[in-house]
N, C-alpha and C positions, 0 to 999 in steps of 0.2 A: 874469617874468625878462625884461632888458633886451636889446634885439636892437643887437648891436655892429655896426658896418661890416665886421668880417671874416665875421660869420654872414650878412649880407646878401649879400656876395659869394659866399659858398659856396651860398647857397640859388639867387641867380642862376646860378650855372655848374651847379648840379644841375638846374635847369628847363631850361637850354639844351641840355642833353644828351639829354634827351627829344625822341625824332625826332616831327615834325609828324604829325598824325593827323586824326580827325573833328573838325571844328571845334566849339565848344558849340552845342547846341539853343538856340535862340529861337522863342519863340512869333511866328506870322506876324502882322502887323499890317497894317491897311489895305488897299491895293489888292493887297500881295504874297498877302494871305492869300485875298482873293477870287478873284485869277487863279490861285492854287494850287489852290482846290478847283473851280473851273471846268475847269482842265488836267486834275484828276483823273477829275471825272464824264464829261468828254467823252471820255475815253480808254476807258471802259465803255460810254457811252452818248451819241453814238450811232456813235462810230467803232469800237469794240467789237464791238456787233451788227451793223455793216456788215462787218468783217472775217469774222465768223462765217457770215454771209449767203453772201458773194462766194465764200469758200473750201470750206464744206461743202456749199452748196446749189448755186448757179449754177456754179461752175466743175466740180463734180464731176458735173453732167449732161454733160459732154465725155466721162466716161468710156463713155457709151451712145453715142457718135457725134455726127458733124456735125447731124444732124438734132434731136436732144434739146438740143443746145446752142443751136440756132437757135431752137426754140420757146421756151426760156428766156429767151433776149434778146428775144425778141418779146414774151414776157409781161410782162418788166420794163419796155419802151418802152411797154406799152398803159396802164400805170398812171396812174389820174387825176392831174392836176397833175405829171406826172413829173419836170419841169424846178424847179419847186419842191421837191419832194422832193430830188431830187439837189443843189440849191444850199444849202437849208437841213438837209438831213440827211445829207450826206455832204461836199461841198466845202468850205463853211466850217468844219464841225467840225473836218475833217482840217487846215484852214490853220493854225487857231487852235491846235490841239494840237500841231502838228509845230511853228508857229514858236515856241510859248511853251516848247515841248520844248527847241529850240535855245537858248533864253535860260537856261534852267536848266543845260543840258550846258555852255555858256559860261562861266557864273558857279561850277561846281561845280569842285571839287579832288578829283583821283585820289589815293587814299591806301591802294591796292593795294600797292605797295612797302613801305609801313610796317606794314600790317595785312591780310597775304596770307588773309585769312578767305574760306571759300567765299560768306558771305552777301557780300562786299565784290567778289569776282568777279561772283557774279551780278547785282549792282546795276550794275558797272561795264558788263557785257554788255548789260545793259539799255538804258543810256544810248547805248551804240553801234548798236545794232540799232534804236533808234529813227531814228536818222538814216539810216541804210541804208534802213529802210522807209519813211519820209518820201519819199526820193528816188525808190524803185521806184514808189510809188503814185502819186506826181507824174507820173512818166515814162510810166507805163501807162495812167494815166486820159488824159493828153494825146493819147497816141496814139491809144488804142481809140475814146475818145470825141469827140475834137474834129479830129484828122488823118485826112484820107482820106475815105474813103465813110463816109456817116452810116448806122450800125447800127440806129437805130431806125427808119429808113426802109427799108433792106435787111439784116433781120437774117439772111438766110441766107449773107451774107458774114462772119458774126462768126468763124465756126470759121475759116476762110480768113484772115482777118486777125491772128489769133493766130498761126497757123502762120508766117505772114510774118515775125512779130516773133522766132518761136523758130527760124526755120530760115536766113533769108536773110542771117543774120551767124552769125560764129563765138562770138561773146558773147551773143548772145541766151538761148539756153538756161543758160548759168550765170549770167547777170544775174537771170533768172527765179527759178531755183534760190535763189539765195543770198538775193534779196529775199522769196521766200516764206516761207523759214525763218527770217528776221530778223522778219518780221511775225509770225510764228505766235509766237516767243519772247517778242517785246514784248508781245503781247497776253496771252498765259500769265503770263507773271510780271508784268506789268502787275495782272492780276485778284487775284494774291497780294499785291502791294504795296497795292492798292486795299483789299481786306478787312483788311490788317493798320493801315493808316492810320486807316480809318475804324471801327475797333473792332469790325468784324464776327466777327473771330476772335481771341477773346480768351486771352491765355496763351501761353506757348512752345510747348505740346504741340499746342495747337490749330492754329497756324501751322504747325507741323512737318508735322502729317497733312493741311493743307489745300494745302502745298507740293507734297506728292506727287500730289494731285489734280490740280493744276494741270500737274505736268511731264507726266503722263498725257495731259491736255488738248492740250500741245504738241506729243505724238507723234501724237495722232490728226490734230491738224490739218495737221502736216508731211506724213504720210503720206497723208491724203487730196490734199494738194495736189499731192503728186509722181505718185500714180496720175493725176491730173488732166492733168498736163504731160506725161504719158508718152502720154496719149491722142492728143496732136496731133503726136506724132512717129511714131505706129503708123498712123494712119489716112491714105489718100491725101490729097493736096493738094486744097484746095476753093478755087476761086476768091474773091478778096477784091473782087470789083467787081458789077455789077449783074447779069451774068450768073449769079450764085450765086441769083439770086431764082427759079431753076427748082427749087431745094431745096425740099422742102415744109415748112412752116413753120407749119402747124395741128396742134392734137392729132388723135393717131390714133382713128380710130373705135371706139367700146366694142366689146370682145369679148362673144361670146355666152354666157351662163352656162353651166357644165359640165352635161352632161345635156341640153342644147337643141342642136338639129343644125337 
């Protein structure tokens, strides 16, 4: 069947009426494919592992009070080659993951208005929480690790230093809360995206079930983090200077077994 100018014009008009949506998928090529793979991997290891340890383990010790928190900071600071571990296991991977994530965000196109599906909203939320979490981690790391008193030398000041971030300004508490929830969401949904992208969860049904697991993980991360934040408000203020060294920062003596006196 021959194509007439009128037919071509009608097809062009019909195509123009279709709202813009998801751009066509193309296979990654060259450096883009490599950087995309590295970005995906660093989001799980080591950045994701760091967030899990930081929120569910280290920060959670604050629930038991200033002494327990100081002991945890002292333990982390006493790890062998701690500067090497921090630089190559935390700071550089976060800089790469966050920096390349900003590139992806800048190049991306929002299509929520054209396709207001749940998955689209969740992916959009993933992009924005990534920016918030990146800014929060950068600010939090700079203030606690590099500004003011050195917590590796004075771990007893760690609880008080976090309290100063939370209590000395009206925006400290809300900023921590927003940053915590953003980081928890970004990691939880990022795990789901990672497994879907790398073919670990195969099929729509498997992805739906795993999404429930990831959302439960998000609530656990957020819940533990909020309980940890609450501890800095309910405990008495601890000094954030050398005087805090009076706080005992060594493990408690072992208790006697039951039945022995």
